[in-house]
C-alpha positions, 0 to 999 in steps of 0.5 A, spaced: 719 869 323 719 864 318 716 865 311 709 860 311 710 855 305 704 856 300 700 851 296 704 853 290 711 852 293 708 845 295 706 843 288 713 846 285 717 842 291 713 836 289 714 836 282 721 838 282 723 833 287 720 827 284 723 829 277 729 828 280 732 835 280 737 836 286 735 839 293 740 845 292 737 847 285 729 846 288 732 851 294 735 856 289 728 856 285 724 857 292 728 862 295 729 857 301 735 853 304 736 846 303 734 844 310 727 847 309 726 844 303 728 837 306 724 839 312 718 840 308 719 834 304 718 830 310 712 834 313 708 833 306 710 825 306 714 825 300 718 819 300 725 819 299 728 818 292 734 813 296 734 810 302 739 813 307 745 809 309 745 806 315 749 809 321 754 805 324 756 804 331 763 808 330 759 814 326 754 814 332 760 815 337 763 820 333 756 824 333 756 823 341 763 826 342 762 831 337 756 834 340 760 834 347 765 838 344 761 843 341 763 841 334 758 844 329 754 839 325 757 842 318 764 840 320 762 833 322 758 832 316 764 834 312 768 828 316 763 823 315 762 824 308 754 826 309 749 831 308 749 836 314 741 835 314 743 827 316 747 829 321 742 833 325 737 828 324 741 823 327 743 827 333 736 829 335 735 821 334 740 819 339 739 825 344 745 828 343 744 834 339 744 841 343 737 844 343 739 851 343 743 854 338 750 856 341 751 862 343 756 867 341 761 870 346 762 877 346 769 876 344 766 872 337 762 878 336 768 882 336 772 878 331 766 879 327 766 886 327 773 886 325 772 881 319 766 885 316 768 892 318 775 891 315 773 886 309 777 880 313 777 873 311 770 870 313 772 863 311 778 863 316 774 866 322 769 861 321 774 855 322 777 858 328 770 860 331 768 853 329 762 855 325 760 856 318 761 862 313 753 862 312 753 863 320 757 868 321 754 872 315 747 872 318 750 874 325 753 880 321 746 881 319 744 881 326 749 886 329 747 890 323 754 890 320 751 888 313 745 889 309 744 884 304 741 887 297 734 887 297 731 883 291 728 889 287 721 888 284 719 888 277 716 894 274 710 895 269 715 897 264 720 892 265 714 887 264 713 890 258 720 890 255 720 882 257 714 881 253 716 885 247 723 881 247 719 874 248 714 876 242 720 878 237 724 871 239 729 874 243 734 870 248 734 872 255 741 874 255 739 879 249 733 881 253 737 882 260 742 887 257 736 892 255 734 891 262 740 894 267 741 890 274 737 884 271 741 878 269 739 872 264 736 867 269 732 872 272 729 874 266 727 867 265 724 866 271 720 872 270 718 870 263 716 863 267 712 868 272 708 872 266 706 865 263 711 867 257 716 861 258 715 856 252 723 853 252 724 846 255 716 845 256 715 837 257 711 834 252 704 831 255 700 825 252 696 830 250 701 834 246 704 827 243 697 826 241 696 833 237 703 832 234 701 825 231 694 828 228 697 834 225 704 831 223 702 829 216 698 834 214 702 841 215 709 842 214 714 843 220 714 851 221 706 851 221 707 846 226 711 850 231 707 855 230 700 851 232 704 848 238 708 854 240 715 850 240 721 850 235 722 846 229 728 843 232 724 841 238 718 838 234 723 834 230 727 831 236 720 829 239 718 826 232 724 821 232 722 819 239 715 818 237 717 814 230 713 820 226 716 823 219 714 831 219 714 834 212 719 839 211 718 846 208 719 847 200 725 852 202 728 846 205 727 842 199 730 847 194 737 847 198 743 850 194 741 857 193 747 862 194 747 867 200 747 874 198 750 880 202 743 883 203 741 876 207 747 876 211 746 883 213 739 882 215 742 876 219 748 880 222 742 885 224 737 880 227 742 875 230 739 874 236 732 872 233 730 865 233 732 862 227 725 859 225 723 867 225 729 868 221 727 863 216 720 866 215 723 872 213 728 870 209 724 864 206 729 859 208 729 853 212 731 854 220 736 849 219 740 853 213 739 859 217 742 856 223 748 853 219 749 860 216 749 863 223 755 859 225 759 860 219 758 868 220 761 867 227 754 869 230 752 863 233 756 858 238 755 851 235 751 848 241 748 855 243 741 854 245 736 857 241 732 864 242 725 863 244 720 861 239 714 866 239 708 863 241 702 866 238 695 866 241 691 864 236 685 867 239 686 863 246 692 863 251 699 861 249 702 854 252 706 858 257 699 861 260 696 855 260 702 852 264 701 858 269 694 857 270 694 850 272 701 851 276 698 857 280 690 857 280 687 855 286 680 853 285 675 856 289 679 862 290 677 868 286 683 873 289 688 868 286 684 869 279 684 876 279 692 876 281 693 872 275 689 876 270 693 882 272 699 878 271 697 876 265 694 882 263 687 879 261 681 881 264 678 877 269 672 875 266 675 873 259 680 869 263 675 865 267 671 864 260 678 861 257 680 857 263 676 850 261 678 851 254 685 852 256 685 846 261 682 841 256 688 843 251 693 842 256 
């Protein structure tokens, strides 16, 4: 039975689709198929990003002939150079599509058993049977020939290790190495669920206004702590807004030779965010980034590890985004679920909600 769409998933779909993210990537984030995403978008009446090409008489004739011959939609889509969803929609509009899925003959099931039992060429069998490899894998699951690995739930211990890694400014790759069976993308996705993610957050008008107010009074490192962003992110945004940021005193000093002890500390903690290392060494984050590259500890265009976002007596920016994204007004159970996920008592979270919303 198909899994029901939640209001949170609808909101994520609408936001990502309007942001221009590919349907394939949206489907991967939501754990659904591309057809399901396209169908839900139409159900929510979200306008398409571009007008579909008109169907020619020749294409309609090809669709009708392919339907009579039993050619799968994915094969027709490849030949016409159109998405498979458009092909299925056009067949239904012309009344030439099959109302029921093509059944598997006993000989088809026998060939599937041989292919999956002996680890044969599934792609070749799909071409021979006129089906997609994905359809054969689904049929193999129905026949009990394969059992896809179930996604393991995150344990409390893994969540604690993930929180510690983010608090220490470690990258997703480093955190994943400490969690067997977890990949860097899985770590990033879980951090987003826990309200830890601060990387790549959108700049809102409120964020821009706060940066304008604080830019002239505080140095870039202090701004980074207050806004929960990296110094480089602040510099890039300041350039777009036409602002000038105050650099640290360490940046003005310049030219101070690096000692062997400092290099040893960099080698020992190379996974930390350069801004964190800069605070330990009383140098600028740019100087630390350059030194890491010279020591071969950092690729030239490598993404910075996470910048720790202190609470400062309130929610972190990632937690505020999580509440706005997943909180359902008038649903006390949802509030309780989010309080447990964030590790914050429910009454305290409820008291912080209005403030978090105003600051966002």
